[in-house]
Each structure stands twice: as C-alpha cells, then as structure tokens.
CHARMM-style PDB file with segment names, atoms N, HN, CA, C and O in Angstrom:
ATOM      1  N   UNK     1      48.912  60.332  73.503  1.00  0.00      PROA
ATOM      2  CA  UNK     1      47.946  61.172  72.862  1.00  0.00      PROA
ATOM      3  C   UNK     1      48.003  60.983  71.343  1.00  0.00      PROA
ATOM      4  O   UNK     1      46.963  60.908  70.689  1.00  0.00      PROA
ATOM      5  N   UNK     2      49.199  60.906  70.788  1.00  0.00      PROA
ATOM      6  HN  UNK     2      50.044  60.967  71.320  1.00  0.00      PROA
ATOM      7  CA  UNK     2      49.325  60.734  69.348  1.00  0.00      PROA
ATOM      8  C   UNK     2      48.753  59.387  68.911  1.00  0.00      PROA
ATOM      9  O   UNK     2      48.045  59.310  67.908  1.00  0.00      PROA
ATOM     10  N   UNK     3      49.056  58.335  69.655  1.00  0.00      PROA
ATOM     11  HN  UNK     3      49.631  58.398  70.471  1.00  0.00      PROA
ATOM     12  CA  UNK     3      48.560  57.008  69.311  1.00  0.00      PROA
ATOM     13  C   UNK     3      47.033  56.987  69.313  1.00  0.00      PROA
ATOM     14  O   UNK     3      46.419  56.433  68.401  1.00  0.00      PROA
ATOM     15  N   UNK     4      46.430  57.579  70.317  1.00  0.00      PROA
ATOM     16  HN  UNK     4      46.929  58.029  71.058  1.00  0.00      PROA
ATOM     17  CA  UNK     4      44.965  57.632  70.397  1.00  0.00      PROA
ATOM     18  C   UNK     4      44.389  58.429  69.240  1.00  0.00      PROA
ATOM     19  O   UNK     4      43.373  58.037  68.666  1.00  0.00      PROA
ATOM     20  N   UNK     5      45.018  59.537  68.892  1.00  0.00      PROA
ATOM     21  HN  UNK     5      45.843  59.856  69.358  1.00  0.00      PROA
ATOM     22  CA  UNK     5      44.531  60.364  67.787  1.00  0.00      PROA
ATOM     23  C   UNK     5      44.591  59.596  66.468  1.00  0.00      PROA
ATOM     24  O   UNK     5      43.622  59.589  65.710  1.00  0.00      PROA
ATOM     25  N   UNK     6      45.717  58.954  66.194  1.00  0.00      PROA
ATOM     26  HN  UNK     6      46.504  58.959  66.811  1.00  0.00      PROA
ATOM     27  CA  UNK     6      45.860  58.200  64.944  1.00  0.00      PROA
ATOM     28  C   UNK     6      44.879  57.029  64.937  1.00  0.00      PROA
ATOM     29  O   UNK     6      44.268  56.754  63.905  1.00  0.00      PROA
ATOM     30  N   UNK     7      44.717  56.342  66.054  1.00  0.00      PROA
ATOM     31  HN  UNK     7      45.214  56.566  66.893  1.00  0.00      PROA
ATOM     32  CA  UNK     7      43.752  55.244  66.150  1.00  0.00      PROA
ATOM     33  C   UNK     7      42.343  55.735  65.815  1.00  0.00      PROA
ATOM     34  O   UNK     7      41.627  55.089  65.050  1.00  0.00      PROA
ATOM     35  N   UNK     8      41.945  56.868  66.381  1.00  0.00      PROA
ATOM     36  HN  UNK     8      42.527  57.393  67.003  1.00  0.00      PROA
ATOM     37  CA  UNK     8      40.614  57.417  66.130  1.00  0.00      PROA
ATOM     38  C   UNK     8      40.431  57.796  64.665  1.00  0.00      PROA
ATOM     39  O   UNK     8      39.352  57.605  64.105  1.00  0.00      PROA
ATOM     40  N   UNK     9      41.467  58.325  64.047  1.00  0.00      PROA
ATOM     41  HN  UNK     9      42.344  58.480  64.502  1.00  0.00      PROA
ATOM     42  CA  UNK     9      41.389  58.686  62.632  1.00  0.00      PROA
ATOM     43  C   UNK     9      41.225  57.436  61.776  1.00  0.00      PROA
ATOM     44  O   UNK     9      40.430  57.426  60.836  1.00  0.00      PROA
ATOM     45  N   UNK    10      41.973  56.383  62.095  1.00  0.00      PROA
ATOM     46  HN  UNK    10      42.619  56.391  62.858  1.00  0.00      PROA
ATOM     47  CA  UNK    10      41.871  55.132  61.343  1.00  0.00      PROA
ATOM     48  C   UNK    10      40.474  54.529  61.496  1.00  0.00      PROA
ATOM     49  O   UNK    10      39.882  54.083  60.514  1.00  0.00      PROA
ATOM     50  N   UNK    11      39.947  54.513  62.715  1.00  0.00      PROA
ATOM     51  HN  UNK    11      40.428  54.875  63.513  1.00  0.00      PROA
ATOM     52  CA  UNK    11      38.614  53.958  62.956  1.00  0.00      PROA
ATOM     53  C   UNK    11      37.519  54.784  62.274  1.00  0.00      PROA
ATOM     54  O   UNK    11      36.501  54.232  61.858  1.00  0.00      PROA
ATOM     55  N   UNK    12      37.716  56.098  62.157  1.00  0.00      PROA
ATOM     56  HN  UNK    12      38.543  56.547  62.495  1.00  0.00      PROA
ATOM     57  CA  UNK    12      36.697  56.972  61.562  1.00  0.00      PROA
ATOM     58  C   UNK    12      36.595  56.796  60.053  1.00  0.00      PROA
ATOM     59  O   UNK    12      35.543  57.058  59.469  1.00  0.00      PROA
ATOM     60  N   UNK    13      37.664  56.359  59.422  1.00  0.00      PROA
ATOM     61  HN  UNK    13      38.518  56.145  59.896  1.00  0.00      PROA
ATOM     62  CA  UNK    13      37.618  56.134  57.978  1.00  0.00      PROA
ATOM     63  C   UNK    13      38.324  57.219  57.195  1.00  0.00      PROA
ATOM     64  O   UNK    13      39.429  57.627  57.550  1.00  0.00      PROA
ATOM     65  N   UNK    14      37.687  57.693  56.122  1.00  0.00      PROA
ATOM     66  HN  UNK    14      36.789  57.362  55.834  1.00  0.00      PROA
ATOM     67  CA  UNK    14      38.344  58.664  55.223  1.00  0.00      PROA
ATOM     68  C   UNK    14      38.855  59.905  55.968  1.00  0.00      PROA
ATOM     69  O   UNK    14      38.229  60.386  56.912  1.00  0.00      PROA
ATOM     70  N   UNK    15      39.979  60.393  55.527  1.00  0.00      PROA
ATOM     71  HN  UNK    15      40.488  60.002  54.760  1.00  0.00      PROA
ATOM     72  CA  UNK    15      40.581  61.574  56.155  1.00  0.00      PROA
ATOM     73  C   UNK    15      40.624  62.730  55.156  1.00  0.00      PROA
ATOM     74  O   UNK    15      40.554  62.509  53.947  1.00  0.00      PROA
ATOM     75  N   UNK    16      40.738  63.946  55.653  1.00  0.00      PROA
ATOM     76  HN  UNK    16      40.794  64.125  56.635  1.00  0.00      PROA
ATOM     77  CA  UNK    16      40.864  65.082  54.738  1.00  0.00      PROA
ATOM     78  C   UNK    16      42.218  65.048  54.022  1.00  0.00      PROA
ATOM     79  O   UNK    16      43.135  64.346  54.451  1.00  0.00      PROA
ATOM     80  N   UNK    17      42.335  65.802  52.941  1.00  0.00      PROA
ATOM     81  HN  UNK    17      41.590  66.372  52.593  1.00  0.00      PROA
ATOM     82  CA  UNK    17      43.624  65.878  52.237  1.00  0.00      PROA
ATOM     83  C   UNK    17      44.714  66.357  53.178  1.00  0.00      PROA
ATOM     84  O   UNK    17      45.849  65.881  53.124  1.00  0.00      PROA
ATOM     85  N   UNK    18      44.366  67.297  54.037  1.00  0.00      PROA
ATOM     86  HN  UNK    18      43.445  67.683  54.081  1.00  0.00      PROA
ATOM     87  CA  UNK    18      45.321  67.833  54.994  1.00  0.00      PROA
ATOM     88  C   UNK    18      44.592  68.234  56.269  1.00  0.00      PROA
ATOM     89  O   UNK    18      43.411  68.580  56.235  1.00  0.00      PROA
ATOM     90  N   UNK    19      45.298  68.184  57.388  1.00  0.00      PROA
ATOM     91  HN  UNK    19      46.257  67.903  57.415  1.00  0.00      PROA
ATOM     92  CA  UNK    19      44.742  68.613  58.666  1.00  0.00      PROA
ATOM     93  C   UNK    19      45.054  70.083  58.943  1.00  0.00      PROA
ATOM     94  O   UNK    19      44.732  70.597  60.014  1.00  0.00      PROA
ATOM     95  N   UNK    20      45.673  70.749  57.990  1.00  0.00      PROA
ATOM     96  HN  UNK    20      45.935  70.332  57.120  1.00  0.00      PROA
ATOM     97  CA  UNK    20      46.125  72.130  58.175  1.00  0.00      PROA
ATOM     98  C   UNK    20      45.604  73.004  57.041  1.00  0.00      PROA
ATOM     99  O   UNK    20      45.429  72.541  55.914  1.00  0.00      PROA
ATOM    100  N   UNK    21      45.362  74.258  57.350  1.00  0.00      PROA
ATOM    101  HN  UNK    21      45.505  74.634  58.266  1.00  0.00      PROA
ATOM    102  CA  UNK    21      45.114  75.229  56.295  1.00  0.00      PROA
ATOM    103  C   UNK    21      46.327  76.154  56.307  1.00  0.00      PROA
ATOM    104  O   UNK    21      46.434  77.057  57.137  1.00  0.00      PROA
ATOM    105  N   UNK    22      47.220  75.913  55.386  1.00  0.00      PROA
ATOM    106  HN  UNK    22      47.133  75.180  54.712  1.00  0.00      PROA
ATOM    107  CA  UNK    22      48.507  76.601  55.369  1.00  0.00      PROA
ATOM    108  C   UNK    22      48.488  77.682  54.299  1.00  0.00      PROA
ATOM    109  O   UNK    22      48.044  77.470  53.171  1.00  0.00      PROA
ATOM    110  N   UNK    23      48.983  78.838  54.692  1.00  0.00      PROA
ATOM    111  HN  UNK    23      49.344  79.010  55.609  1.00  0.00      PROA
ATOM    112  CA  UNK    23      49.136  79.924  53.725  1.00  0.00      PROA
ATOM    113  C   UNK    23      50.557  80.463  53.827  1.00  0.00      PROA
ATOM    114  O   UNK    23      51.144  80.481  54.909  1.00  0.00      PROA
ATOM    115  N   UNK    24      51.097  80.894  52.718  1.00  0.00      PROA
ATOM    116  HN  UNK    24      50.620  80.879  51.839  1.00  0.00      PROA
ATOM    117  CA  UNK    24      52.449  81.445  52.721  1.00  0.00      PROA
ATOM    118  C   UNK    24      53.502  80.363  52.772  1.00  0.00      PROA
ATOM    119  O   UNK    24      53.323  79.283  52.210  1.00  0.00      PROA
ATOM    120  N   UNK    25      54.610  80.655  53.452  1.00  0.00      PROA
ATOM    121  HN  UNK    25      54.755  81.533  53.908  1.00  0.00      PROA
ATOM    122  CA  UNK    25      55.746  79.735  53.513  1.00  0.00      PROA
ATOM    123  C   UNK    25      55.763  78.869  54.770  1.00  0.00      PROA
ATOM    124  O   UNK    25      56.786  78.261  55.082  1.00  0.00      PROA
ATOM    125  N   UNK    26      54.664  78.805  55.484  1.00  0.00      PROA
ATOM    126  HN  UNK    26      53.832  79.299  55.230  1.00  0.00      PROA
ATOM    127  CA  UNK    26      54.612  78.032  56.717  1.00  0.00      PROA
ATOM    128  C   UNK    26      54.295  76.577  56.382  1.00  0.00      PROA
ATOM    129  O   UNK    26      53.284  76.278  55.747  1.00  0.00      PROA
ATOM    130  N   UNK    27      55.178  75.676  56.822  1.00  0.00      PROA
ATOM    131  HN  UNK    27      55.999  75.918  57.338  1.00  0.00      PROA
ATOM    132  CA  UNK    27      54.949  74.249  56.600  1.00  0.00      PROA
ATOM    133  C   UNK    27      54.168  73.679  57.767  1.00  0.00      PROA
ATOM    134  O   UNK    27      54.342  74.121  58.903  1.00  0.00      PROA
ATOM    135  N   UNK    28      53.301  72.695  57.503  1.00  0.00      PROA
ATOM    136  HN  UNK    28      53.159  72.336  56.581  1.00  0.00      PROA
ATOM    137  CA  UNK    28      52.607  72.035  58.615  1.00  0.00      PROA
ATOM    138  C   UNK    28      53.622  71.376  59.552  1.00  0.00      PROA
ATOM    139  O   UNK    28      54.660  70.880  59.114  1.00  0.00      PROA
ATOM    140  N   UNK    29      53.299  71.382  60.852  1.00  0.00      PROA
ATOM    141  HN  UNK    29      52.456  71.785  61.207  1.00  0.00      PROA
ATOM    142  CA  UNK    29      54.237  70.848  61.832  1.00  0.00      PROA
ATOM    143  C   UNK    29      53.469  70.324  63.043  1.00  0.00      PROA
ATOM    144  O   UNK    29      52.548  70.979  63.530  1.00  0.00      PROA
ATOM    145  N   UNK    30      53.847  69.149  63.523  1.00  0.00      PROA
ATOM    146  HN  UNK    30      54.595  68.617  63.127  1.00  0.00      PROA
ATOM    147  CA  UNK    30      53.265  68.577  64.738  1.00  0.00      PROA
ATOM    148  C   UNK    30      54.203  68.896  65.898  1.00  0.00      PROA
ATOM    149  O   UNK    30      55.385  68.554  65.857  1.00  0.00      PROA
ATOM    150  N   UNK    31      53.676  69.551  66.932  1.00  0.00      PROA
ATOM    151  HN  UNK    31      52.716  69.828  66.966  1.00  0.00      PROA
ATOM    152  CA  UNK    31      54.507  70.024  68.041  1.00  0.00      PROA
ATOM    153  C   UNK    31      54.749  68.993  69.136  1.00  0.00      PROA
ATOM    154  O   UNK    31      55.420  69.305  70.120  1.00  0.00      PROA
ATOM    155  N   UNK    32      54.242  67.814  69.004  1.00  0.00      PROA
ATOM    156  HN  UNK    32      53.697  67.561  68.205  1.00  0.00      PROA
ATOM    157  CA  UNK    32      54.364  66.815  70.058  1.00  0.00      PROA
ATOM    158  C   UNK    32      55.795  66.364  70.312  1.00  0.00      PROA
ATOM    159  O   UNK    32      56.637  66.372  69.414  1.00  0.00      PROA
ATOM    160  N   UNK    33      56.046  65.976  71.540  1.00  0.00      PROA
ATOM    161  HN  UNK    33      55.362  65.970  72.269  1.00  0.00      PROA
ATOM    162  CA  UNK    33      57.352  65.444  71.942  1.00  0.00      PROA
ATOM    163  C   UNK    33      57.151  64.085  72.612  1.00  0.00      PROA
ATOM    164  O   UNK    33      56.090  63.839  73.185  1.00  0.00      PROA
ATOM    165  N   UNK    34      58.139  63.205  72.552  1.00  0.00      PROA
ATOM    166  HN  UNK    34      59.001  63.404  72.086  1.00  0.00      PROA
ATOM    167  CA  UNK    34      58.026  61.924  73.243  1.00  0.00      PROA
ATOM    168  C   UNK    34      57.862  62.122  74.751  1.00  0.00      PROA
ATOM    169  O   UNK    34      58.498  62.995  75.341  1.00  0.00      PROA
ATOM    170  N   UNK    35      57.008  61.309  75.366  1.00  0.00      PROA
ATOM    171  HN  UNK    35      56.491  60.600  74.887  1.00  0.00      PROA
ATOM    172  CA  UNK    35      56.723  61.486  76.792  1.00  0.00      PROA
ATOM    173  C   UNK    35      57.947  61.236  77.666  1.00  0.00      PROA
ATOM    174  O   UNK    35      58.096  61.886  78.701  1.00  0.00      PROA
ATOM    175  N   UNK    36      58.836  60.302  77.276  1.00  0.00      PROA
ATOM    176  HN  UNK    36      58.715  59.774  76.436  1.00  0.00      PROA
ATOM    177  CA  UNK    36      60.016  60.059  78.111  1.00  0.00      PROA
ATOM    178  C   UNK    36      60.956  61.265  78.081  1.00  0.00      PROA
ATOM    179  O   UNK    36      61.569  61.586  79.099  1.00  0.00      PROA
ATOM    180  N   UNK    37      61.080  61.932  76.944  1.00  0.00      PROA
ATOM    181  HN  UNK    37      60.582  61.670  76.117  1.00  0.00      PROA
ATOM    182  CA  UNK    37      61.896  63.136  76.846  1.00  0.00      PROA
ATOM    183  C   UNK    37      61.283  64.257  77.685  1.00  0.00      PROA
ATOM    184  O   UNK    37      61.991  64.950  78.417  1.00  0.00      PROA
ATOM    185  N   UNK    38      59.968  64.430  77.575  1.00  0.00      PROA
ATOM    186  HN  UNK    38      59.394  63.866  76.981  1.00  0.00      PROA
ATOM    187  CA  UNK    38      59.281  65.490  78.323  1.00  0.00      PROA
ATOM    188  C   UNK    38      59.406  65.256  79.828  1.00  0.00      PROA
ATOM    189  O   UNK    38      59.686  66.195  80.573  1.00  0.00      PROA
ATOM    190  N   UNK    39      59.204  64.022  80.284  1.00  0.00      PROA
ATOM    191  HN  UNK    39      58.976  63.260  79.678  1.00  0.00      PROA
ATOM    192  CA  UNK    39      59.308  63.715  81.711  1.00  0.00      PROA
ATOM    193  C   UNK    39      60.728  63.949  82.222  1.00  0.00      PROA
ATOM    194  O   UNK    39      60.911  64.520  83.297  1.00  0.00      PROA
ATOM    195  N   UNK    40      61.730  63.514  81.464  1.00  0.00      PROA
ATOM    196  HN  UNK    40      61.581  63.050  80.591  1.00  0.00      PROA
ATOM    197  CA  UNK    40      63.123  63.715  81.882  1.00  0.00      PROA
ATOM    198  C   UNK    40      63.463  65.201  81.953  1.00  0.00      PROA
ATOM    199  O   UNK    40      64.198  65.631  82.842  1.00  0.00      PROA
ATOM    200  N   UNK    41      62.935  65.975  81.028  1.00  0.00      PROA
ATOM    201  HN  UNK    41      62.338  65.626  80.306  1.00  0.00      PROA
ATOM    202  CA  UNK    41      63.183  67.426  81.033  1.00  0.00      PROA
ATOM    203  C   UNK    41      62.557  68.082  82.258  1.00  0.00      PROA
ATOM    204  O   UNK    41      63.179  68.934  82.892  1.00  0.00      PROA
ATOM    205  N   UNK    42      61.339  67.691  82.592  1.00  0.00      PROA
ATOM    206  HN  UNK    42      60.834  66.998  82.077  1.00  0.00      PROA
ATOM    207  CA  UNK    42      60.658  68.258  83.761  1.00  0.00      PROA
ATOM    208  C   UNK    42      61.438  67.935  85.037  1.00  0.00      PROA
ATOM    209  O   UNK    42      61.609  68.802  85.894  1.00  0.00      PROA
ATOM    210  N   UNK    43      61.906  66.703  85.165  1.00  0.00      PROA
ATOM    211  HN  UNK    43      61.767  65.999  84.468  1.00  0.00      PROA
ATOM    212  CA  UNK    43      62.686  66.308  86.343  1.00  0.00      PROA
ATOM    213  C   UNK    43      63.976  67.119  86.414  1.00  0.00      PROA
ATOM    214  O   UNK    43      64.315  67.650  87.472  1.00  0.00      PROA
ATOM    215  N   UNK    44      64.704  67.222  85.291  1.00  0.00      PROA
ATOM    216  HN  UNK    44      64.429  66.791  84.431  1.00  0.00      PROA
ATOM    217  CA  UNK    44      65.987  67.942  85.282  1.00  0.00      PROA
ATOM    218  C   UNK    44      65.788  69.421  85.611  1.00  0.00      PROA
ATOM    219  O   UNK    44      66.556  69.991  86.387  1.00  0.00      PROA
ATOM    220  N   UNK    45      64.772  70.041  85.033  1.00  0.00      PROA
ATOM    221  HN  UNK    45      64.149  69.578  84.403  1.00  0.00      PROA
ATOM    222  CA  UNK    45      64.519  71.461  85.305  1.00  0.00      PROA
ATOM    223  C   UNK    45      64.034  71.665  86.739  1.00  0.00      PROA
ATOM    224  O   UNK    45      64.402  72.645  87.386  1.00  0.00      PROA
ATOM    225  N   UNK    46      63.215  70.747  87.231  1.00  0.00      PROA
ATOM    226  HN  UNK    46      62.917  69.951  86.704  1.00  0.00      PROA
ATOM    227  CA  UNK    46      62.694  70.862  88.591  1.00  0.00      PROA
ATOM    228  C   UNK    46      63.773  70.745  89.647  1.00  0.00      PROA
ATOM    229  O   UNK    46      63.695  71.385  90.695  1.00  0.00      PROA
ATOM    230  N   UNK    47      64.772  69.936  89.377  1.00  0.00      PROA
ATOM    231  HN  UNK    47      64.835  69.416  88.526  1.00  0.00      PROA
ATOM    232  CA  UNK    47      65.874  69.781  90.335  1.00  0.00      PROA
ATOM    233  C   UNK    47      66.704  71.054  90.459  1.00  0.00      PROA
ATOM    234  O   UNK    47      67.276  71.328  91.513  1.00  0.00      PROA
ATOM    235  N   UNK    48      66.768  71.835  89.372  1.00  0.00      PROA
ATOM    236  HN  UNK    48      66.302  71.612  88.515  1.00  0.00      PROA
ATOM    237  CA  UNK    48      67.565  73.067  89.396  1.00  0.00      PROA
ATOM    238  C   UNK    48      66.805  74.261  89.948  1.00  0.00      PROA
ATOM    239  O   UNK    48      67.415  75.199  90.461  1.00  0.00      PROA
ATOM    240  N   UNK    49      65.484  74.239  89.851  1.00  0.00      PROA
ATOM    241  HN  UNK    49      64.988  73.477  89.435  1.00  0.00      PROA
ATOM    242  CA  UNK    49      64.671  75.381  90.303  1.00  0.00      PROA
ATOM    243  C   UNK    49      64.470  75.292  91.809  1.00  0.00      PROA
ATOM    244  O   UNK    49      63.753  74.417  92.296  1.00  0.00      PROA
ATOM    245  N   UNK    50      65.102  76.195  92.540  1.00  0.00      PROA
ATOM    246  HN  UNK    50      65.685  76.905  92.145  1.00  0.00      PROA
ATOM    247  CA  UNK    50      64.989  76.147  94.007  1.00  0.00      PROA
ATOM    248  C   UNK    50      64.254  77.355  94.577  1.00  0.00      PROA
ATOM    249  O   UNK    50      63.702  77.275  95.675  1.00  0.00      PROA
ATOM    250  N   UNK    51      64.236  78.463  93.861  1.00  0.00      PROA
ATOM    251  HN  UNK    51      64.684  78.528  92.969  1.00  0.00      PROA
ATOM    252  CA  UNK    51      63.564  79.667  94.353  1.00  0.00      PROA
ATOM    253  C   UNK    51      62.619  80.224  93.297  1.00  0.00      PROA
ATOM    254  O   UNK    51      62.903  80.159  92.101  1.00  0.00      PROA
ATOM    255  N   UNK    52      61.502  80.767  93.743  1.00  0.00      PROA
ATOM    256  HN  UNK    52      61.272  80.820  94.715  1.00  0.00      PROA
ATOM    257  CA  UNK    52      60.574  81.430  92.831  1.00  0.00      PROA
ATOM    258  C   UNK    52      59.798  80.448  91.968  1.00  0.00      PROA
ATOM    259  O   UNK    52      59.834  79.235  92.172  1.00  0.00      PROA
ATOM    260  N   UNK    53      59.098  81.016  91.003  1.00  0.00      PROA
ATOM    261  HN  UNK    53      59.068  82.002  90.838  1.00  0.00      PROA
ATOM    262  CA  UNK    53      58.331  80.170  90.087  1.00  0.00      PROA
ATOM    263  C   UNK    53      58.887  80.344  88.671  1.00  0.00      PROA
ATOM    264  O   UNK    53      59.418  81.397  88.320  1.00  0.00      PROA
ATOM    265  N   UNK    54      58.754  79.312  87.890  1.00  0.00      PROA
ATOM    266  HN  UNK    54      58.322  78.456  88.175  1.00  0.00      PROA
ATOM    267  CA  UNK    54      59.303  79.305  86.531  1.00  0.00      PROA
ATOM    268  C   UNK    54      58.266  78.739  85.577  1.00  0.00      PROA
ATOM    269  O   UNK    54      57.454  77.898  85.963  1.00  0.00      PROA
ATOM    270  N   UNK    55      58.291  79.194  84.346  1.00  0.00      PROA
ATOM    271  HN  UNK    55      58.950  79.877  84.033  1.00  0.00      PROA
ATOM    272  CA  UNK    55      57.388  78.698  83.317  1.00  0.00      PROA
ATOM    273  C   UNK    55      58.212  78.135  82.170  1.00  0.00      PROA
ATOM    274  O   UNK    55      59.142  78.780  81.686  1.00  0.00      PROA
ATOM    275  N   UNK    56      57.867  76.937  81.742  1.00  0.00      PROA
ATOM    276  HN  UNK    56      57.112  76.413  82.135  1.00  0.00      PROA
ATOM    277  CA  UNK    56      58.532  76.307  80.602  1.00  0.00      PROA
ATOM    278  C   UNK    56      57.460  75.835  79.628  1.00  0.00      PROA
ATOM    279  O   UNK    56      56.419  75.323  80.039  1.00  0.00      PROA
ATOM    280  N   UNK    57      57.715  76.008  78.359  1.00  0.00      PROA
ATOM    281  HN  UNK    57      58.561  76.424  78.025  1.00  0.00      PROA
ATOM    282  CA  UNK    57      56.777  75.576  77.331  1.00  0.00      PROA
ATOM    283  C   UNK    57      57.293  74.287  76.707  1.00  0.00      PROA
ATOM    284  O   UNK    57      58.442  74.213  76.271  1.00  0.00      PROA
ATOM    285  N   UNK    58      56.446  73.284  76.668  1.00  0.00      PROA
ATOM    286  HN  UNK    58      55.512  73.344  77.022  1.00  0.00      PROA
ATOM    287  CA  UNK    58      56.856  71.981  76.184  1.00  0.00      PROA
ATOM    288  C   UNK    58      56.285  71.765  74.776  1.00  0.00      PROA
ATOM    289  O   UNK    58      55.224  71.165  74.606  1.00  0.00      PROA
ATOM    290  N   UNK    59      57.006  72.261  73.787  1.00  0.00      PROA
ATOM    291  HN  UNK    59      57.869  72.748  73.925  1.00  0.00      PROA
ATOM    292  CA  UNK    59      56.626  72.078  72.392  1.00  0.00      PROA
ATOM    293  C   UNK    59      57.878  71.808  71.569  1.00  0.00      PROA
ATOM    294  O   UNK    59      58.988  72.175  71.955  1.00  0.00      PROA
ATOM    295  N   UNK    60      57.680  71.176  70.459  1.00  0.00      PROA
ATOM    296  HN  UNK    60      56.778  70.878  70.146  1.00  0.00      PROA
ATOM    297  CA  UNK    60      58.766  70.907  69.529  1.00  0.00      PROA
ATOM    298  C   UNK    60      58.792  72.015  68.486  1.00  0.00      PROA
ATOM    299  O   UNK    60      57.955  72.031  67.584  1.00  0.00      PROA
ATOM    300  N   UNK    61      59.717  72.921  68.592  1.00  0.00      PROA
ATOM    301  HN  UNK    61      60.397  72.908  69.325  1.00  0.00      PROA
ATOM    302  CA  UNK    61      59.784  74.057  67.672  1.00  0.00      PROA
ATOM    303  C   UNK    61      60.730  73.814  66.500  1.00  0.00      PROA
ATOM    304  O   UNK    61      60.963  74.723  65.703  1.00  0.00      PROA
ATOM    305  N   UNK    62      61.272  72.615  66.381  1.00  0.00      PROA
ATOM    306  HN  UNK    62      61.083  71.877  67.029  1.00  0.00      PROA
ATOM    307  CA  UNK    62      62.179  72.312  65.270  1.00  0.00      PROA
ATOM    308  C   UNK    62      61.397  72.198  63.971  1.00  0.00      PROA
ATOM    309  O   UNK    62      60.310  71.620  63.944  1.00  0.00      PROA
ATOM    310  N   UNK    63      61.937  72.737  62.920  1.00  0.00      PROA
ATOM    311  HN  UNK    63      62.819  73.207  62.942  1.00  0.00      PROA
ATOM    312  CA  UNK    63      61.297  72.652  61.610  1.00  0.00      PROA
ATOM    313  C   UNK    63      61.724  71.342  60.964  1.00  0.00      PROA
ATOM    314  O   UNK    63      62.531  71.320  60.035  1.00  0.00      PROA
ATOM    315  N   UNK    64      61.155  70.233  61.485  1.00  0.00      PROA
ATOM    316  HN  UNK    64      60.499  70.251  62.239  1.00  0.00      PROA
ATOM    317  CA  UNK    64      61.546  68.918  60.992  1.00  0.00      PROA
ATOM    318  C   UNK    64      60.656  68.412  59.862  1.00  0.00      PROA
ATOM    319  O   UNK    64      60.906  67.339  59.312  1.00  0.00      PROA
ATOM    320  N   UNK    65      59.616  69.176  59.511  1.00  0.00      PROA
ATOM    321  HN  UNK    65      59.413  70.047  59.959  1.00  0.00      PROA
ATOM    322  CA  UNK    65      58.767  68.804  58.394  1.00  0.00      PROA
ATOM    323  C   UNK    65      57.809  67.660  58.697  1.00  0.00      PROA
ATOM    324  O   UNK    65      57.202  67.114  57.776  1.00  0.00      PROA
ATOM    325  N   UNK    66      57.656  67.280  59.973  1.00  0.00      PROA
ATOM    326  HN  UNK    66      58.149  67.724  60.722  1.00  0.00      PROA
ATOM    327  CA  UNK    66      56.745  66.196  60.337  1.00  0.00      PROA
ATOM    328  C   UNK    66      55.422  66.807  60.788  1.00  0.00      PROA
ATOM    329  O   UNK    66      55.394  67.716  61.617  1.00  0.00      PROA
ATOM    330  N   UNK    67      54.340  66.301  60.237  1.00  0.00      PROA
ATOM    331  HN  UNK    67      54.362  65.562  59.563  1.00  0.00      PROA
ATOM    332  CA  UNK    67      53.013  66.839  60.574  1.00  0.00      PROA
ATOM    333  C   UNK    67      52.024  65.696  60.743  1.00  0.00      PROA
ATOM    334  O   UNK    67      52.363  64.537  60.507  1.00  0.00      PROA
ATOM    335  N   UNK    68      50.812  66.019  61.148  1.00  0.00      PROA
ATOM    336  HN  UNK    68      50.536  66.961  61.340  1.00  0.00      PROA
ATOM    337  CA  UNK    68      49.767  65.006  61.257  1.00  0.00      PROA
ATOM    338  C   UNK    68      49.517  64.354  59.892  1.00  0.00      PROA
ATOM    339  O   UNK    68      49.193  63.168  59.825  1.00  0.00      PROA
ATOM    340  N   UNK    69      49.661  65.099  58.837  1.00  0.00      PROA
ATOM    341  HN  UNK    69      49.924  66.062  58.892  1.00  0.00      PROA
ATOM    342  CA  UNK    69      49.494  64.541  57.491  1.00  0.00      PROA
ATOM    343  C   UNK    69      50.470  63.377  57.261  1.00  0.00      PROA
ATOM    344  O   UNK    69      50.108  62.381  56.634  1.00  0.00      PROA
ATOM    345  N   UNK    70      51.697  63.502  57.764  1.00  0.00      PROA
ATOM    346  HN  UNK    70      51.991  64.311  58.273  1.00  0.00      PROA
ATOM    347  CA  UNK    70      52.688  62.432  57.621  1.00  0.00      PROA
ATOM    348  C   UNK    70      52.316  61.199  58.437  1.00  0.00      PROA
ATOM    349  O   UNK    70      52.482  60.071  57.972  1.00  0.00      PROA
ATOM    350  N   UNK    71      51.817  61.408  59.643  1.00  0.00      PROA
ATOM    351  HN  UNK    71      51.682  62.324  60.021  1.00  0.00      PROA
ATOM    352  CA  UNK    71      51.428  60.281  60.493  1.00  0.00      PROA
ATOM    353  C   UNK    71      50.296  59.478  59.875  1.00  0.00      PROA
ATOM    354  O   UNK    71      50.303  58.247  59.882  1.00  0.00      PROA
ATOM    355  N   UNK    72      49.328  60.203  59.342  1.00  0.00      PROA
ATOM    356  HN  UNK    72      49.322  61.203  59.336  1.00  0.00      PROA
ATOM    357  CA  UNK    72      48.146  59.539  58.783  1.00  0.00      PROA
ATOM    358  C   UNK    72      48.475  58.981  57.417  1.00  0.00      PROA
ATOM    359  OT1 UNK    72      47.616  58.381  56.772  1.00  0.00      PROA
TER     360      UNK     72
END
C-alpha cells in the first residue's frame, strides 16, 4: 500500500508542503507496519486464541517521527 501511494504521488507531480494539518505538540506519524511483521503477528496471535472472539488493532503507535512527509 505504501509503495503504491508513493508511486501515485510521484506520478501526480507536485506535492503539498505537508500531508498533515498538525496543531499543538502532535507530530505527524505514519501508522503503517511491514506486511511480514503484520502477517507473523496475526499467525502468532491466532494460534493462541482458542476460545471466544478477540480484537487486535494493527497500527504502529511508536513515536518514531516517520510520516508521509518523510517518505515523499
């Protein structure tokens, strides 16, 4: 998904100064995770879940300072 997004931005031409409208102390952040990490996590969690239903959120909540602005 990230590769396709960056490809589309490059093909479209000029980009905005930023892809975020940030106010206060919130830094822009891209929540994407590598697909191999996400797939391995789903397999590991699925093997342990034997009863009932469970919900897991697959986002990168680390404040690593990486955003779409950095990719572009």
